[in-house]
N, C-alpha and C positions, 0 to 999 in steps of 0.2 A: 809897280807897273802903272802907267797912266790910264786913267779911266777916260774912255772916249765918249763923245756925245752923239746923239741921234742926228742922222742926216735924212736922206730920202727914204720914205717907206717902201718896202718891197714885198711885204706879205703879212698875213695875220691868220690866227686860228682862234679857237675858243678860249685858250689859256693866255696867249701872248700875241704881241705885235712885233714885227721885225723891221729894222732900219739898217741902212748902210751907215757905217761910222763916218761922221763928217770929216774927221781928220785922216782917215785911212780907208780907201775904197776896197781894200783887201780884207776888211773886218766888218762884221755885222754885230748889231746889238739887239737882243731879244728882251722886250720889256713886258712884264706881266700886265694883264688887264686889271681893271679895278676889282678888288676883292679876290684876286687870284695870286697875291703875293705869297711867298713862302716864309717859313720861320727861318731863323738864323741857322738852325741845325739842318733843315731841309736844303737851303741854298748851298751850304758847304758840302753836304753829302752828294748833292747833284753834281757839283764840280768834280768830286773824286770819282763818282761813277762814270762820268763822261771821260775822264782821263783813262780809266781802265778800258772803257769801250773803244776809245780811239786807238789804244795799244793793240786791242784784239782785231779791230777793223780799220786800219789806218787809211785805206782808200775809200772807205764808205761812210765814216762818221767824222765830221769836222771837229777839230779840237777846240775846247773852251779855254780861253786864256784868263778870264776873270769871271767871278760870280759873286754878287753882292746885293744887299738890300739898301734902299735909300728912299726915304719919304714914302712909306707904304707901297713901294714898288720893288719887285725883284728884277735883277738884270743879269743877263748872261752875255758876255763878250766873247766872240769866237771867230775862227777863220771863216772867210766867205767862200762858200762852195760855188761851183760853176754848173748849175743845173741846166738841163736842156731847155730850149726856147718854149716848148709846149708847157713845161712846168712853170716857167716864169710868167707866161701869160695867164695860166690858170690861177696861180697864186695871187696875182694882181687883181684878177676879176673877183676872187673870193674875198680879198681884202677891201674891195670897193674902190680900187685905184686903177682898174683897167678900163678899157673902152667898153661902151655899151654894145650889146648884140653878140657877146661871146659865150652865152650860157650853154648852148648845145655843144660847142667845141670843148668847153671846159668840162662839162658833164661827161662827155665821151672819154676824155683823157683820164678823168678820175676813175671811171668804171673800168677802163682797161688796166689801170694800175691795181685796182682791187682784185682783179682776176689774174694778174700776171704771175705765172708759176715761178719765175725767178725771184720775185719779191716774196712770195709765200715761202719759198725754200730758205731765203735769207732770214726771214723772221723765225722760222723753225730752227735753223742753225744757231741763231743768237740765243733762243730760248734754251737750247740744249747746253749752251755755254754759260747760262745763268743770267742772261740779260733779256728782259721783256721789251718788245717793241709794239708800237701801235701803227697799223697801216693808215689810220686816219682818213677813211673814205678815199684813199688813194693820194691824198695831198702830201703825205709825209715822205714820199719816195720820188726820186728823180734819177736821171743819169747824167754823168759828166761827159765832156767831149770825147773821152776815151771809151765810153760805154760802161763805165763802172756804176753800179748802183750807189745812190747817195741816200742815206737816212738823215733827213733834215729836221726832225723833231728832237727836242731834248726834254724827256719826261723827268719829273722830279724823282729822286731816289725812292720816295714814298709819298703817298697822298692820304689825307684823312677824308674818308667818304662815308657819310651816314653813320658816324660813330665808330667806324672801323678803319684800320690801317691797311692800305693796299701798297705792297712793295713792287717796285719795278725791277727787282733783281732777286735771285735765289742765292743766298750766301754760300750754301754748300756746293752747288754746281760751279759758281763763280770761283771759289777757292780752288777747286779741282782744275779748272781751266787755266788759272794763273800758274799753278804749280807745273803745268806742262809747257809753259812758255820758255823761249831761250833765256839764258841767265840774265842778260842785261835788261830785257823787258820784264822778266819775272821780278827782279829786285824793285823796279819802279812800281809795278802793279801791286806787289805785296804791301808796299808803303802806302799807296792810295787805299788799298783794301782795308788795312788796319785802321786808318783814319775814318773810313766809311763806317766800319762796324762800331767804332767808338761813339759815333753820332746816332746810331740806330736806336730808336725808342725802346726802352726796356719795358715800359708799360704804358697803357693809354686808357684813360677812363673818361667817359663823356660826362660832363657836368649836367 
């Protein structure tokens, strides 16, 4: 599959920056910030976890089509969601590419998202299925034109934090969730799940 190149910047967070793909406006590219790149195992595992997440929440989680490392950067190439205009403006302001004078409007939008009971319930439901999500001060959620919630962050399958591993999934709960899927989706998800577990660190020692 062709690797796309960065076009217009549309958002950013602590871990990554997001660009519209120059060759295809229906795709976006998330690029890791300096020092936030993932290992080869992490980037592959993140791809498989997203594939499972998209099967579980096809209307809510955009699908990643490619995940790779290149020159000390990690890249995720995925379908471009259609978030609401308020989210677009807030994300551009946070990324430093919006107009001046939008702070209070952005802050209000993020605070409303943080308190939104539908978002909180979605995060709870995902956790019960074995997938952990980060509300991200309200920045990670939006709504599409049909009113569906969109989860726009892609967390790595695991992170190394202060000498410990933090997993963004629970393999026991996730396996149970996959087993309950319709057969066609179950077969795909189990394939991704087996590859995900094969990459999971067996041990981790801080040097």
